[in-house]
C-alpha positions in Angstrom: 139.1 178.0 72.8 138.3 179.4 69.4 139.8 178.3 66.1 141.8 181.5 65.7 143.5 180.8 69.0 144.6 177.4 67.9 146.1 178.6 64.6 149.8 179.7 64.8 150.3 183.4 64.4 152.3 182.9 61.2 149.3 181.4 59.5 146.7 183.9 60.6 147.6 186.4 57.9 147.5 184.0 54.9 144.3 182.3 56.2 142.6 185.7 56.5 143.7 186.6 53.0 142.3 183.2 51.6 139.1 183.8 53.5 138.8 187.2 52.0 139.3 185.8 48.6 136.7 183.1 49.2 134.3 185.8 50.3 134.9 188.0 47.2 134.6 185.1 44.7 131.6 183.6 46.5 129.7 186.8 46.5 130.5 187.8 42.9 129.7 184.3 41.5 126.7 184.0 43.7 125.3 187.4 42.6 125.8 186.5 38.9 124.2 183.1 39.3 121.3 184.4 41.3 120.5 187.3 38.9 120.9 185.0 35.9 118.6 182.4 37.5 116.0 185.0 38.2 116.0 186.3 34.7 115.7 182.7 33.5 112.7 182.1 35.7 111.0 185.2 34.6 111.9 184.6 30.9 113.6 188.1 30.7 116.4 187.0 28.4 116.3 185.4 24.9 117.4 182.0 26.0 114.8 179.4 25.2 114.5 175.7 26.1 115.4 176.1 29.8 112.8 174.7 32.2 111.8 176.3 35.5 113.5 173.5 37.4 116.8 174.3 35.7 116.3 178.0 36.3 115.6 177.4 40.0 118.7 175.2 40.1 120.8 178.2 38.9 119.2 180.4 41.6 120.0 177.7 44.2 123.6 177.5 43.1 123.8 181.3 43.4 122.4 181.3 46.9 124.8 178.5 47.8 127.7 180.6 46.5 126.5 183.6 48.5 126.4 181.4 51.7 130.0 180.3 51.0 130.9 184.0 50.6 129.3 184.7 54.0 131.4 181.9 55.6 134.4 183.4 53.9 133.6 186.7 55.5 133.2 185.1 58.9 136.5 183.3 58.5 138.2 186.6 57.5 136.8 188.3 60.6 138.0 185.4 62.8 141.5 185.3 61.5 142.2 189.0 60.7 141.6 190.2 64.3 
């Protein structure tokens, strides 16, 4: 029995909307952090004093946000249909 079958029908719509919101926010924030981290690693911006470890931490946070966005998408697909 899947999770969407155990959730009452009245909650499937709001859970699908929340999952869609998590997906959108996760992908947007993840994209921003990932691109910012890559530019920090390659020294493409004018910010000085940031080490490679800190830059890779920003990239890792971006990838983690993208993964959260993916799970938001999976949640949306599970509750919307």
